[in-house]
N, C-alpha and C positions, 0 to 999 in steps of 0.2 A: 495481550502480550505482557509478559513479566519484564519489568525493567530492573536493571541492576546498577547500583551506584558504581562509579568509576573506581572508588577506593576498594570495594569488594572484589571487583574484577582484577585489580592490580594484586591484591593479596592472594587470590586464587592462582594467578599466573606465577607469582613468586613461589608459592608452595610447589606448584607443578615443576617449575624450573629446578628448584632445590632437589626434588625427588629424582628428576632426570639426571642431575649432576651426581647424586649419590649412587644411582644405579650404574651410570657410565663410569664413575670413578672406580667402583669395585671391579668392573669388567676391564678397564684400562690397566689397573694395577695388577690384576691376575694375568692378563695378556703380557704385559711388560716384564713381569718377574718370572713367570712360569710357563705359560702356554707356548712361547716361542721355542723353548728347549725341551718340552715334554716329549716330543716325538723321538728324542734321542735316548730316553730312559729305557732301562730294562724293565721287565714285567713287574718285579718286586717294587722297584722305586716308583714306577708309574702308578701302581695300585696304592701304595702308601701315600704318596703325595696327592693323588686324585681323591682318595677317600677323605684325607684331611681337609682338602679344599671343600668337598661336598658337605662334610659335617659342619665345617665352620661357616659356610655361606648359605646353605639351603634354606634355613628358616628366615634369616634376615633378608635374603634376596627375594624370597616369596612375598614377604610383607612389603618390601620396597617396590617391587615390580607391580604388585596388585594395587598398591596405593598410587603409584605413578600413573597407571592406566586409568583408575577411577578419577583421580584429580585431573588427568589429561582430558578425559571425556567431559567433565564439568567445565573445564576451560574452553574446550571447543564449542560447547553449547552456549556458554555465556558470551563468547566472542561473536558467534553468529547472531545471537539475539541483540547484541549491541551494534550490529551492522558493521563490524570490523572484519570484513571478509578476507582480506589478505592475511591478517593475523590469524584468523580462524583456520584458513587453509594451512598455514605454516604449523600451527599447533596440531592440526589433524595429521600432517606428515610426521611430526615428531612422535605422536601417539602411535602411529603405525610402525615406525621404526623401533619402538620400545618392545613390541610384541615378538618374542622369540622363545622357543622351547628348547632347552639343552638336552644333550644325550646323557647327562649326569646320572639319571635314574638307572640306566642300563649298567654303567660302570660301577655304580655303588653296590651292585649285587655280585660282582666278580670277586673271586679269590684266585690265588695262583693256580690252584688245582682245577678251577672251573673256567679259566680263561678260554674263550672261543679260539679256534684255530686262526681266525682272521683278526685277532685283537689289535695287531699293529695297524691294519687298514682302518679299523674303527677308531683307533686313537688318532690317526692322521685326519680322518673326517671330523672328529671332535675338535682337533686343533684348528682346522680350516674353518669350521662352523664358529668356533669361539672368536677367531680373528674377524670374520665378517660381522658377527653379532657385536663385537666391541666397537667397530667403526660405525655400525648402524646406530648404536647407542650414542656415540659422539655426535653423529648427524642429528639425532633426536634432540640433544642438548642445543645444538646450533639452531635447529628449527624452533624450539621453544623460546630461546633467547631472541631469535628474529621476530617471533610473534609478539613477544613482550616489547620489543623496540618499535614495532610498526603499528601497535594498537592505537587506533584513533576511534573514539566513540562519540556519539551525539548525546550521550547521557550527560546531563548536568550543564550543557552549553546553553547559552542564551540565544534565542531566536534573533536572526538578523533581518527578519521581515519587518518592514515599516508598518506601524499601526497608528491609527489616528486616535488621539485622546483629546477630547474637547476641542476639536478643530485644529490641534497642533500635530505636526508630523514628528514622530519620535520612534526610537527603536527600543523594543523590550527585550 
């Protein structure tokens, strides 16, 4: 079995939490500033704002989300290997909450001339999905922080089993 020092585990957890915070922060900011009113937009405004958001966020969010998932997986593996099962399960929950696929690719292809007849229904589903995804991302942050706060490892701790050294009773 591979052992991991507690300092490496803490750094991996720190990076994981920071990535989750960045992803959730973008989602929270978007939801707070735009998504709650986007269902009131006319077609032209919806398309203009939606495409700007997609253009501005698509690349960075892909990098952040993929990084968060990869580091999240590493964190879960390291936590299980260090026998910190409560923290590992919290990290695993956080990882699962981060995995979500947006409808953005569909919206990115629309123009006013090619809007489907049910675009308002799709927009409403997008808004509802974004709301759920935002709060799941916030839940992932909470789970990752919870994992960080509950991590207890046996790595680097001294044994409390008594051993005999030249006839004396001592603890190593």
